[in-house]
C-alpha positions as CSV (number, residue, x, y, z in Angstrom):
1,M,124.9,158.0,45.1
2,F,121.1,156.9,44.7
3,N,122.0,153.8,46.7
4,K,123.4,155.8,49.3
5,I,120.1,158.2,49.9
6,V,118.2,155.5,50.2
7,L,120.2,153.7,52.8
8,Y,120.3,157.0,55.0
9,S,116.4,157.4,54.3
10,V,115.8,153.8,55.9
11,V,118.1,154.6,59.1
12,L,115.8,158.3,59.4
13,L,112.5,155.9,59.4
14,A,113.8,153.3,61.6
15,L,114.7,155.9,64.4
16,L,111.5,157.9,63.8
17,F,109.8,154.8,64.0
18,D,111.4,154.0,67.2
19,Y,110.5,157.5,68.7
20,Q,107.1,157.0,67.8
21,T,106.2,153.7,69.5
22,A,107.5,154.3,72.1
23,Q,105.3,157.2,72.7
24,A,102.5,154.9,72.0
25,N,103.1,151.3,72.8
26,I,106.5,151.8,74.8
27,N,108.1,149.8,71.9
28,L,112.1,150.9,72.1
29,V,113.5,148.7,70.0
30,T,111.3,146.2,67.8
31,A,111.9,142.6,66.6
32,G,113.5,143.2,62.8
33,Q,115.0,146.0,63.7
34,W,117.9,147.8,61.4
35,W,121.2,147.4,63.3
36,H,124.7,148.4,62.2
37,Y,127.1,145.4,62.5
38,Y,130.9,144.5,62.1
39,T,133.0,141.4,62.2
40,S,136.4,140.3,61.5
41,S,138.0,141.9,64.4
42,Q,137.8,143.7,67.5
43,P,136.3,147.1,67.3
44,D,137.2,150.4,68.6
45,A,137.0,150.5,72.7
46,N,134.6,152.8,72.6
47,W,131.9,151.0,70.1
48,K,129.1,150.5,73.1
49,N,128.7,153.8,73.6
50,Y,126.3,156.3,71.8
51,T,129.1,159.3,71.3
52,Y,131.0,156.8,68.8
53,T,130.4,157.1,65.2
54,D,130.9,154.0,63.1
55,N,131.3,152.9,59.2
56,W,129.5,149.6,59.7
57,N,127.8,147.5,57.5
58,Q,124.3,147.9,58.2
59,G,120.9,145.4,57.6
60,F,117.5,144.2,59.4
61,A,117.5,141.8,61.7
62,Q,117.2,138.8,62.4
63,L,121.0,138.8,61.1
64,G,123.4,135.2,60.9
65,F,123.5,132.5,58.6
66,G,123.3,129.0,58.3
67,E,119.4,128.9,59.6
68,G,117.7,129.8,56.2
69,D,115.4,132.5,58.4
70,E,118.1,135.7,58.1
71,A,116.8,138.8,56.9
72,T,120.4,139.8,56.8
73,T,123.1,137.3,55.7
74,L,126.5,138.0,57.1
75,T,129.6,136.2,56.1
76,A,130.7,133.5,58.1
77,G,134.6,133.6,58.3
78,A,137.5,134.1,56.3
79,S,137.5,130.7,55.3
80,A,135.8,127.2,55.7
81,N,136.5,125.7,59.2
82,N,137.4,129.6,60.1
83,N,134.4,131.2,61.4
84,Y,134.8,134.7,62.6
85,P,134.8,134.0,66.8
86,A,132.5,137.2,67.4
87,Y,130.1,140.1,65.7
88,Y,129.2,143.4,66.7
89,F,125.8,145.3,66.6
90,R,124.8,148.7,67.3
91,H,121.1,150.2,67.4
92,A,120.4,153.7,68.6
93,F,117.0,154.6,69.8
94,W,115.4,157.8,71.2
95,V,113.6,157.9,74.7
96,N,111.7,161.2,75.0
97,D,110.4,160.5,79.2
98,T,111.9,157.7,80.9
99,T,109.3,158.2,83.8
100,S,106.7,157.0,81.5
101,F,107.4,153.2,82.0
102,D,108.5,151.6,85.0
103,N,111.0,148.9,83.8
104,L,112.3,147.8,80.8
105,H,111.9,143.8,79.1
106,L,114.9,143.0,77.4
107,Q,114.5,139.9,74.9
108,V,117.3,138.8,72.6
109,K,117.9,135.6,69.9
110,R,121.4,134.5,70.2
111,D,123.1,131.8,68.6
112,D,125.4,130.8,70.2
113,G,126.5,133.5,73.0
114,I,125.8,137.0,73.7
115,V,126.8,140.2,75.9
116,V,124.2,143.2,75.8
117,Y,125.2,146.6,76.7
118,I,122.7,149.7,77.2
119,N,124.7,153.2,76.8
120,G,127.9,151.2,77.6
121,T,126.8,148.8,80.5
122,E,126.4,145.3,80.3
123,V,122.9,144.3,81.1
124,L,122.6,140.9,79.9
125,R,125.4,137.9,79.5
126,D,123.9,134.6,78.3
127,N,126.2,131.4,77.0
128,M,129.3,133.4,77.8
129,P,132.4,132.7,80.2
130,T,132.6,135.1,83.3
131,G,135.4,138.0,83.2
132,N,136.6,139.9,80.3
133,I,135.3,139.5,76.9
134,T,137.5,139.9,73.9
135,Y,137.1,139.1,70.1
136,N,138.5,135.6,70.6
137,T,136.5,134.7,73.4
138,W,134.5,131.5,72.5
139,A,131.2,131.3,73.8
140,S,130.3,128.5,76.7
141,G,129.1,126.5,74.4
142,A,126.8,125.3,71.4
143,C,123.2,127.0,71.8
144,A,120.8,124.4,72.7
145,D,118.0,125.8,71.1
146,D,119.9,127.1,67.5
147,G,118.7,130.9,68.4
148,A,114.9,129.9,68.2
149,S,114.0,131.2,71.3
150,W,113.6,134.4,72.9
151,I,115.6,135.1,76.3
152,S,114.2,137.4,78.6
153,I,115.1,139.8,81.5
154,T,113.5,142.8,83.3
155,L,115.9,145.7,83.7
156,P,115.5,148.7,85.7
157,R,114.5,152.2,83.6
158,S,117.7,153.7,85.1
159,Y,119.9,152.0,82.4
160,L,118.1,154.8,79.9
161,N,118.7,158.5,79.0
162,P,116.2,161.0,78.2
163,G,116.8,161.4,74.7
164,M,119.1,159.3,72.5
165,N,120.2,155.6,73.8
166,Q,122.4,153.2,72.3
167,I,122.1,149.6,72.5
168,A,125.2,147.2,71.5
169,T,125.8,143.8,71.7
170,E,128.5,141.1,70.9
171,V,127.3,137.5,69.6
172,H,130.3,135.2,70.0
173,Q,130.3,131.6,68.0
174,S,130.9,128.7,70.0
175,S,134.1,127.5,67.7
176,A,135.6,127.9,64.4
177,T,133.5,125.2,62.7
178,S,130.0,126.9,64.0
179,S,127.4,126.1,61.1
180,D,125.4,129.1,61.9
181,L,124.6,132.3,63.7
182,S,121.2,134.1,65.2
183,F,121.0,137.5,66.3
184,D,117.7,139.5,67.0
185,L,116.4,141.9,69.7
186,Q,113.3,143.5,71.0
187,L,113.4,146.0,74.2
188,E,109.8,147.5,75.7
189,G,108.9,149.5,78.3
190,N,106.5,148.4,81.0
191,T,103.9,150.4,82.6
192,E,101.6,147.8,84.5
193,P,102.5,145.0,86.9
194,A,102.5,141.5,84.8
195,I,103.7,138.0,86.1
196,T,106.6,137.1,84.3
197,R,107.7,133.7,86.3
198,G,105.5,131.4,88.4
199,T,103.5,131.0,90.3
200,Y,105.5,128.1,91.5
201,L,105.3,126.5,95.3
202,Q,107.7,125.7,97.3
203,L,108.6,124.2,101.3
204,A,105.2,122.2,101.7
205,T,104.5,121.3,104.9
206,A,101.2,120.0,106.3
207,N,100.2,123.2,108.1
208,S,101.9,125.9,105.1
209,I,103.3,126.6,102.1
210,T,105.1,129.3,100.5
211,I,104.0,130.9,97.1
212,R,106.4,132.6,94.6
213,W,106.5,134.4,91.5
214,R,108.4,137.3,89.7
215,T,106.6,140.4,88.5
216,N,108.0,142.9,85.8
217,I,108.0,145.9,88.3
218,P,107.8,146.0,91.6
219,T,104.7,146.0,93.6
220,N,103.7,144.4,97.0
221,S,102.3,141.1,97.7
222,S,99.0,139.2,98.1
223,V,97.8,135.9,98.1
224,Q,93.9,135.0,98.2
225,Y,93.1,131.3,99.1
226,G,90.5,129.1,100.2
227,T,89.0,125.8,100.2
228,I,86.4,127.1,97.4
229,A,87.7,128.0,94.1
230,N,85.4,131.0,93.7
231,N,85.2,131.9,97.8
232,L,88.9,132.9,98.0
233,A,88.2,134.1,101.8
234,N,91.5,134.2,103.3
235,T,94.2,136.8,102.3
236,A,98.1,136.9,103.2
237,T,100.0,140.2,102.5
238,D,103.8,141.3,102.3
239,T,103.7,145.0,102.0
240,A,107.4,145.1,100.9
241,T,107.5,146.3,97.4
242,T,109.7,144.2,95.2
243,T,109.3,142.4,92.0
244,E,110.6,138.4,93.5
245,H,107.2,137.8,95.6
246,I,107.5,135.4,98.2
247,V,104.4,134.6,100.5
248,A,104.1,131.9,103.2
249,L,100.4,130.8,103.9
250,N,100.5,129.5,107.4
251,N,97.8,128.0,109.9
252,L,96.1,125.6,107.2
253,L,94.4,122.4,107.3
254,P,96.4,119.0,106.3
255,N,95.7,117.0,103.6
256,T,93.4,119.8,102.1
257,R,93.0,121.4,98.8
258,Y,93.0,125.0,98.7
259,Y,92.7,127.3,95.5
260,Y,94.5,130.7,95.5
261,A,95.3,133.8,93.4
262,V,98.3,135.8,93.6
263,G,98.8,139.5,93.1
264,S,98.9,143.0,95.1
265,T,96.9,144.7,97.8
266,T,95.4,146.8,94.7
267,A,94.9,144.1,92.0
268,M,95.0,140.5,91.6
269,L,97.1,139.6,88.5
270,Q,95.8,136.2,87.6
271,S,91.8,135.3,87.3
272,T,89.7,134.2,89.5
273,P,88.2,131.4,90.3
274,D,90.7,129.2,88.5
275,T,90.1,125.5,89.3
276,N,93.5,124.5,87.8
277,R,95.3,126.8,90.4
278,Y,95.5,124.5,93.4
279,F,97.6,122.9,96.0
280,I,96.9,120.3,98.4
281,T,98.5,120.5,101.9
282,A,100.7,117.5,103.0
283,P,99.1,114.9,105.5
284,P,100.5,114.7,108.8
285,I,104.1,113.1,109.2
286,G,104.1,109.1,109.0
287,T,100.5,108.6,107.2
288,P,100.8,106.0,105.0
289,Q,98.7,107.7,102.2
290,L,99.4,107.6,98.1
291,T,102.0,110.0,97.4
292,R,102.7,110.7,93.8
293,I,106.3,112.2,93.1
294,W,107.8,113.5,89.8
295,A,111.5,113.4,89.3
296,T,113.5,115.6,86.3
297,G,117.3,115.0,85.8
298,D,118.7,117.6,84.0
299,C,115.9,119.0,82.7
300,G,116.2,123.3,82.1
301,T,117.3,123.0,78.3
302,A,114.5,124.7,76.8
303,Q,114.7,122.0,73.9
304,P,111.8,120.5,72.6
305,I,112.5,117.3,74.5
306,Q,111.9,119.0,77.8
307,T,108.7,120.1,76.9
308,K,107.8,116.7,75.2
309,V,108.9,115.1,78.3
310,M,106.4,117.5,80.6
311,N,103.6,116.5,78.3
312,A,103.9,112.9,78.5
313,Y,104.2,113.1,82.1
314,Q,101.0,115.1,82.5
315,N,99.3,113.0,79.7
316,F,100.6,109.9,81.7
317,V,99.0,111.2,85.1
318,G,96.4,112.7,83.9
319,N,93.7,114.0,86.6
320,Q,95.9,112.4,89.2
321,Y,97.6,115.1,91.9
322,T,101.3,115.1,92.0
323,N,102.3,115.6,95.4
324,L,105.9,116.8,95.1
325,W,108.6,117.4,92.1
326,L,112.2,116.7,92.9
327,L,114.9,118.3,90.9
328,L,118.3,116.4,90.0
329,G,120.3,118.9,89.2
330,D,121.5,121.0,86.2
331,N,118.3,122.7,86.6
332,A,119.3,125.7,83.9
333,Y,121.5,125.5,81.2
334,T,124.1,126.5,80.3
335,T,125.9,128.3,83.5
336,G,122.6,128.5,85.9
337,L,122.0,132.1,85.2
338,D,119.1,133.8,86.3
339,S,118.2,134.7,82.5
340,E,118.9,130.8,82.2
341,Y,116.3,129.9,84.8
342,Q,114.0,132.3,83.4
343,N,113.8,131.2,79.6
344,N,114.9,127.2,80.2
345,F,113.1,126.3,83.4
346,F,110.6,128.6,84.4
347,Q,109.0,129.5,81.4
348,P,108.9,126.1,80.0
349,Y,107.2,125.0,82.8
350,M,104.8,127.6,82.9
351,A,102.9,126.2,79.9
352,G,102.1,122.9,82.1
353,K,100.0,123.0,85.0
354,I,102.2,121.1,87.6
355,M,104.3,124.3,88.4
356,A,101.6,125.9,89.8
357,Q,100.1,123.0,91.8
358,T,103.3,120.6,93.0
359,A,106.0,121.7,95.7
360,I,109.4,122.0,94.2
361,F,111.8,120.2,96.1
362,P,115.6,120.9,94.1
363,A,118.9,119.5,94.6
364,P,121.9,121.4,92.2
365,G,123.9,119.9,89.8
366,N,127.4,121.4,88.3
367,H,125.8,124.0,85.6
368,D,123.7,125.6,88.3
369,Y,127.2,126.7,90.0
370,Y,128.7,127.5,86.3
371,N,128.2,131.1,86.9
372,T,130.7,131.5,89.8
373,T,134.2,130.0,90.7
374,N,132.9,130.2,94.5
375,L,131.5,126.7,95.3
376,N,130.7,127.4,98.9
377,S,128.7,130.3,97.7
378,L,124.9,130.6,98.4
379,T,124.3,133.6,96.4
380,T,124.1,132.0,92.5
381,P,120.5,131.9,90.7
382,Y,119.9,128.5,92.4
383,F,120.1,129.7,95.7
384,Q,117.8,132.7,95.2
385,N,115.2,130.9,92.8
386,F,114.3,128.3,95.4
387,T,112.9,128.6,99.1
388,I,114.8,125.5,100.9
389,P,113.1,123.4,104.2
390,T,116.8,124.5,106.1
391,Q,115.2,124.6,109.5
392,A,113.5,121.0,109.5
393,E,110.1,122.6,108.8
394,S,108.7,119.2,107.9
395,G,110.9,116.7,109.8
396,G,114.2,115.4,109.5
397,I,117.4,117.4,111.2
398,A,117.9,121.2,110.5
399,S,120.7,121.6,108.1
400,N,120.7,125.6,108.5
401,T,122.0,125.7,104.9
402,E,120.3,125.7,101.7
403,A,123.1,123.7,100.3
404,Y,121.5,120.6,101.7
405,Y,118.5,119.7,103.4
406,S,115.6,116.6,104.3
407,F,111.9,116.4,104.7
408,D,109.1,114.2,105.5
409,Y,105.9,113.9,103.4
410,A,103.3,111.0,104.1
411,N,105.6,108.3,105.6
412,I,108.5,108.9,103.2
413,H,111.7,110.7,104.3
414,F,113.3,112.6,101.5
415,I,117.2,113.6,101.4
416,S,118.5,116.2,99.0
417,L,122.5,116.3,98.8
418,N,125.0,118.7,96.9
419,S,127.5,116.8,95.2
420,Y,129.2,119.5,93.5
421,G,129.4,122.5,95.7
422,T,131.2,122.8,99.0
423,V,130.4,123.3,102.4
424,D,133.4,124.6,104.8
425,D,135.4,124.0,101.4
426,K,134.9,120.0,101.5
427,K,132.8,118.0,99.3
428,L,129.8,115.9,99.6
429,Y,132.0,112.6,99.7
430,D,134.6,114.0,102.3
431,T,133.0,111.9,105.3
432,T,134.5,114.5,107.9
433,G,132.6,117.3,106.3
434,T,129.6,119.3,107.4
435,Q,127.2,117.6,105.1
436,A,128.4,114.0,105.4
437,Q,128.2,114.5,109.2
438,W,124.7,116.0,109.0
439,L,123.5,113.2,106.6
440,K,124.6,110.5,109.0
441,Q,122.8,112.3,112.0
442,D,119.5,112.6,109.5
443,L,119.7,109.2,109.2
444,L,120.2,107.8,112.2
445,A,117.2,110.1,113.5
446,N,115.1,108.8,110.3
447,T,111.6,106.9,111.6
448,Q,109.9,106.9,108.2
449,K,109.2,103.9,106.2
450,W,110.6,104.9,103.3
451,T,114.0,106.7,102.8
452,I,115.0,108.2,99.3
453,V,118.1,110.2,98.9
454,Y,118.7,112.6,95.5
455,W,121.8,114.3,94.1
456,H,123.2,115.0,91.2
457,H,126.3,113.1,90.3
458,P,125.6,109.2,89.9
459,P,128.0,106.8,91.6
460,Y,127.2,104.1,88.9
461,T,126.9,105.2,85.0
462,M,128.5,104.7,81.9
463,G,126.4,107.2,80.0
464,T,127.2,110.7,78.9
465,H,129.6,110.6,82.3
466,N,131.9,107.7,83.4
467,S,131.7,106.5,87.0
468,D,135.1,104.8,86.8
469,S,137.0,108.0,85.2
470,E,135.3,111.1,86.7
471,S,136.7,111.7,90.1
472,E,133.5,113.3,91.5
473,L,131.8,109.9,90.9
474,V,134.3,107.8,92.0
475,N,134.6,109.6,95.4
476,I,130.7,109.6,96.0
477,R,130.8,105.7,95.1
478,S,134.0,104.3,97.0
479,K,132.7,106.8,100.4
480,L,129.5,108.4,100.4
481,V,127.4,104.8,99.1
482,K,128.8,102.9,102.4
483,L,126.8,105.1,104.6
484,L,123.6,104.5,102.7
485,D,124.1,101.1,103.1
486,Q,124.7,101.2,107.0
487,Y,121.1,102.7,107.2
488,H,118.0,102.2,105.5
489,V,118.2,103.6,102.3
490,D,115.6,102.4,99.6
491,L,116.2,104.3,96.7
492,V,118.9,107.1,95.3
493,L,118.0,109.2,92.2
494,C,120.5,111.3,90.0
495,G,121.3,113.0,87.1
496,H,124.0,114.2,85.1
497,S,124.4,111.3,82.6
498,H,121.5,112.2,79.9
499,T,120.9,108.8,79.8
500,Y,118.6,106.4,81.7
501,E,119.9,103.7,84.0
502,R,118.7,101.5,86.7
503,S,119.8,98.9,88.9
504,K,118.4,95.8,90.8
505,L,118.6,95.9,94.5
506,M,122.3,95.9,95.4
507,K,124.5,96.7,98.1
508,G,127.9,96.6,99.0
509,H,129.7,97.5,95.8
510,Y,132.1,100.5,96.1
511,G,134.5,99.9,93.2
512,Y,135.1,100.0,89.5
513,E,132.6,98.7,87.3
514,N,134.7,95.3,86.6
515,T,134.3,94.5,89.9
516,F,130.5,94.2,90.5
517,D,129.4,90.6,91.1
518,A,125.9,90.2,90.7
519,N,126.0,87.5,92.6
520,L,127.5,89.2,95.4
521,H,126.7,92.7,95.2
522,N,122.8,92.1,94.3
523,T,120.4,91.4,97.2
524,S,117.6,90.2,94.6
525,S,117.8,88.6,91.0
526,S,114.8,89.7,90.1
527,T,114.0,92.3,87.6
528,G,111.4,93.9,90.0
529,F,108.9,94.5,86.8
530,Y,106.0,92.7,89.0
531,D,104.4,92.2,85.9
532,Q,104.1,88.7,85.4
533,T,107.0,87.9,83.4
534,D,110.0,85.7,84.5
535,N,111.8,86.4,87.8
536,S,109.8,89.9,88.0
537,C,108.4,89.7,91.4
538,P,108.8,93.1,93.3
539,Y,112.0,93.8,95.6
540,I,111.2,92.8,99.2
541,K,112.4,94.5,102.3
542,S,111.8,94.9,105.8
543,S,111.2,97.7,108.4
544,S,112.3,95.8,111.5
545,N,115.7,94.0,110.1
546,P,118.4,96.0,111.2
547,T,120.4,94.9,108.2
548,N,119.6,96.9,105.1
549,E,118.8,94.4,102.4
550,G,120.1,96.8,99.5
551,I,119.4,100.2,97.2
552,V,118.0,100.6,93.9
553,Y,120.2,103.3,92.0
554,V,118.5,105.4,89.0
555,V,119.9,107.7,86.7
556,A,117.3,109.8,85.4
557,G,119.3,113.1,83.3
558,S,117.2,112.7,80.2
559,S,114.4,114.8,80.8
560,G,116.1,117.8,78.8
561,K,118.7,116.0,76.8
562,I,119.9,113.0,75.8
563,G,123.5,111.9,74.8
564,N,125.8,109.3,73.6
565,P,127.0,107.0,76.2
566,Y,130.4,105.3,76.7
567,L,129.8,102.4,74.3
568,A,132.8,100.4,75.1
569,F,131.4,100.3,78.7
570,W,127.8,100.7,78.2
571,P,125.8,99.5,79.7
572,H,127.1,99.5,83.7
573,N,127.7,96.2,84.7
574,A,125.1,96.8,88.0
575,M,122.2,98.2,85.7
576,L,119.6,96.1,84.6
577,M,117.7,98.6,82.3
578,S,119.6,101.4,80.3
579,N,118.8,103.6,77.5
580,Y,120.3,106.8,75.6
581,T,117.8,107.3,72.8
582,V,115.1,108.6,74.2
583,G,114.1,111.4,76.7
584,G,111.9,110.9,80.2
585,S,111.2,111.4,83.5
586,M,110.7,109.5,86.8
587,L,106.9,108.9,88.4
588,L,107.3,106.9,91.9
589,E,103.9,106.4,93.6
590,V,104.0,105.3,97.5
591,E,101.5,104.2,99.5
592,G,101.8,102.4,102.4
593,N,104.4,99.5,102.2
594,R,104.7,99.8,98.3
595,L,106.4,101.8,96.1
596,D,106.2,101.7,92.5
597,A,108.3,103.7,90.0
598,K,107.8,104.0,86.2
599,F,110.1,105.9,83.5
600,I,108.1,108.0,81.2
601,T,109.3,108.5,78.0
602,E,109.0,111.7,75.8
603,N,106.8,109.3,73.2
604,D,104.5,108.3,76.1
605,T,105.7,105.2,76.5
606,V,106.8,103.2,80.0
607,F,110.6,102.1,79.5
608,D,111.1,100.6,82.6
609,R,108.9,99.8,85.9
610,F,110.1,98.5,89.2
611,T,108.3,97.9,92.7
612,I,109.7,97.6,95.9
613,L,107.4,96.2,99.0
614,K,108.4,96.3,102.7
615,D,107.3,94.2,105.3
616,V,104.9,91.5,103.6
617,N,105.0,87.7,103.2
618,K,103.9,87.5,107.0
619,T,103.1,84.6,109.2
620,T,100.1,85.8,111.9
621,D,98.7,83.7,114.7
622,V,95.5,84.6,115.9
623,S,92.9,83.5,118.8
624,P,89.9,84.8,118.2
625,C,87.4,84.2,121.1
626,G,84.0,83.4,120.2
627,Q,83.9,86.1,117.7
628,A,84.9,86.9,114.2
629,V,87.8,88.0,113.1
630,E,89.1,90.0,109.9
631,L,92.1,89.3,108.0
632,T,93.9,91.5,106.0
633,A,97.0,91.2,103.6
634,S,100.2,92.9,104.0
635,W,100.5,94.6,100.8
636,K,98.6,97.1,98.3
637,G,97.7,95.1,95.1
638,D,96.1,92.0,93.7
639,Y,94.2,89.2,96.2
640,L,93.5,85.8,96.1
641,W,92.3,84.1,98.9
642,Q,92.6,80.3,98.9
643,H,90.0,78.9,100.9
644,N,87.1,81.1,98.9
645,Q,88.7,82.7,96.0
646,Q,88.2,86.1,97.0
647,T,89.7,89.2,95.9
648,T,89.5,91.9,98.4
649,P,92.2,92.6,100.1
650,S,90.7,91.4,103.5
651,I,88.2,88.7,104.7
652,V,86.0,87.6,107.8
653,A,87.2,84.5,109.2
654,T,84.7,82.4,111.5
655,P,86.0,79.1,111.7
656,A,84.8,76.2,114.0
657,Q,87.9,74.6,114.9
658,D,91.6,75.6,114.4
659,T,92.1,76.9,110.7
660,T,95.2,78.3,108.2
661,Y,94.2,80.9,105.8
662,T,96.4,82.2,103.1
663,V,96.4,84.7,100.4
664,T,98.3,85.1,97.5
665,D,98.7,88.0,94.9
666,G,97.1,86.2,92.6
667,T,98.4,85.1,89.2
668,Y,101.6,86.9,89.9
669,G,102.9,84.4,92.3
670,C,105.0,86.4,94.4
671,L,103.2,87.2,97.4
672,T,101.6,84.6,100.5
673,D,100.4,85.9,103.9
674,T,99.7,83.3,106.2
675,F,97.3,83.3,108.9
676,N,97.1,80.3,111.8
677,I,93.5,80.8,113.7
678,H,93.7,78.9,117.2
679,V,90.2,78.9,117.9
680,W,90.3,79.3,122.1
681,K,88.1,76.8,123.8
682,P,86.4,78.1,127.4
683,T,87.9,76.1,130.1
684,L,86.5,78.6,132.7
685,N,84.0,77.3,135.2
686,Y,82.0,80.4,135.3
687,N,80.0,82.1,133.4
688,P,79.6,84.1,131.2
689,V,82.7,82.6,129.0
690,V,85.6,85.3,129.0
691,C,88.3,85.2,126.1
692,P,91.8,84.5,127.6
693,N,94.1,87.5,128.4
694,S,91.0,89.6,128.7
695,T,89.9,91.7,131.6
696,T,86.2,90.6,133.1
697,T,84.5,92.5,135.9
698,Y,82.5,90.7,138.7
699,N,79.8,92.6,141.3
700,T,78.6,91.5,144.4
701,Q,75.8,93.1,146.3
702,N,76.7,95.7,148.9
703,Y,77.1,94.3,152.3
704,G,76.6,97.6,153.8
705,P,79.3,100.4,154.9
706,N,81.2,98.0,157.4
707,A,81.9,94.7,155.2
708,T,85.2,93.7,154.1
709,Y,85.4,92.2,150.7
710,F,88.6,89.6,150.1
711,W,88.3,88.3,146.1
712,S,90.1,85.2,145.8
713,V,91.4,83.8,142.1
714,V,92.7,80.7,140.7
715,G,93.9,81.2,136.6
716,G,93.9,84.8,136.8
717,T,95.0,88.1,138.4
718,I,93.6,90.6,140.1
719,V,93.6,94.1,138.3
720,S,91.6,96.4,140.9
721,G,89.2,96.3,143.1
722,Q,90.2,94.1,145.7
723,G,88.2,95.0,149.0
724,T,85.4,96.5,147.3
725,P,82.3,94.9,146.1
726,T,83.4,95.0,142.2
727,V,86.6,93.3,140.9
728,N,88.3,93.0,137.7
729,I,90.0,90.0,136.9
730,N,92.8,89.5,133.9
731,W,92.3,85.9,133.0
732,N,94.9,83.5,132.0
733,D,94.7,81.2,128.7
734,G,94.4,77.5,129.0
735,V,93.2,77.2,132.4
736,V,90.5,76.1,134.5
737,G,89.8,79.3,136.4
738,S,87.6,80.3,139.4
739,V,86.5,83.1,141.7
740,S,85.5,83.3,145.0
741,L,84.6,86.0,147.5
742,A,84.7,86.7,151.6
743,V,82.8,89.1,153.3
744,S,83.4,89.8,157.1
745,Y,82.3,92.8,159.4
């Protein structure tokens, strides 16, 4: 009897505590709260409702087993390796006035899957399949964070009733052998607007950018911005009331740094000035300036590796600006729900500075589609969370769909493809489909020096996926790669396999791994490291050669998780560098005709690097005429001029006779430019001496208004002025020239 009285007293105090904090701090359900719990079978049908009277066990959260941090330890199952599939939890709380706050902030810890109901209505489903959930429904997979992270969602206050309310949850295991289970929950009411997502940047062009953020309660949208951090003189607003804020800034200057702050027309939600919150607009299309690109594959896991990879990248680049961020798919695990985007993508990256500074250009993966069975759908959270350049806002051919797109930045053409979803019920590799036909048109129209294509499913991998046995990968390799080989594609980036894999420059391989022949399919035998090791010269390509000299393929799917490969076939025969033991991300630096790539690991090391150069090893004939001539090497990098050992990219030559000058890349010994200088010696019999193939002006006195002028030229051509006192003559090379004038009345 004593134990029962104590138990009821605890329940009464818990309810009273909820009521009092709701009035003072609007904490409706606190973490570590008292819960009723039930397991071993399906509860009664109306267990989610407040009117249901239970006779369940009770205890404080965190509830579960196997982690060692439980306040209440639950029974794992009926026997070893036969755990209960589901556990059920109920908690009642009081709200005196539902209008005293604007919306609700729900957070849960779960291992593995969870469904949450308020007053019988489902408000959150995470790591669970779609459709009807029963006691025997298993979670969609093992929980990546072991229930250590809070999963957050903002809800309207309309889910609550004045007076008593019931929150009910069911937590499901991923299998009968799961070693642990975790559950905790907290619910708050919000009264003031606050940023819960972002800020993040989209749709960057030379003259515009889109800024997005999310707030806990609806407000209108305002962005203050300017080129001086403490003087944000410009404002862009949207008067619509929303929690999903999307504001475009237009009429910006190209290649210019802008600082910004966001909020509403009544209050900024970010402090100003903030010298770390800025972006740099794109340069005019075609500009050959340095562009720094970060590429992450399979990143949205909320696992510790994700943060380590981000920190390692930021440590590596330091204060150097990152112009673009490419997402290679599977951006939010496990099913691409909005709550998973919030907790597994946006929240981890909001902790760094790159999300607030660098425009994101995504591609979808299969996990971004796992919340729907309609692969034609454009309404999944992936498409809601990103603003896509569908109308060629920054070059390329308009795709008119968020499923795929292209854009230009500096002198680089980027193409983002959708390798899992369908367009008009056709996959990417269906060459008759809309996406493949658009891709061909886009590649044909491309005039940029560099072409980088990225999507999720790799054509060559033996990582956590097998490109010989998975139809998606086989079809992409056998059908799509042929199209890429026909045009000047330089680099392909993919994810999907939670490994790192990188090929040499290659072309023409469309079959299984065992048909790959390095002598036939590699267009360069070099490693591409460009680091003075044996056979490490950069890959060389030509812009003017109509034949594509090959593509480097990269699988960079270990930005959020790593996994074991198909060891019987690992590494793939086409891959030079492969790693499945450490996570990382890809850094690309493109400047002029040079592309450098580095795979930066979570351990702050560079596992792999390669360099591609275009239009180098040139031979140039120069004919200076009586003046010095500047000679410039055709690449960015190291230089050694052979005649005087200078190490600058350019020299000034003043030879007295025909001379050949050469410049190399110094100790690397991979590149050589040759300049053949032909010193022109004048052969014309007049003064002043003029250069060949140049135009010279000759004047005579004006013989009056009735004079007729007739100029005669040998060794040249009259460009203009015949019949006038002044004539312009273009002289030929290597001849004795003369000019004479006859005047008549």
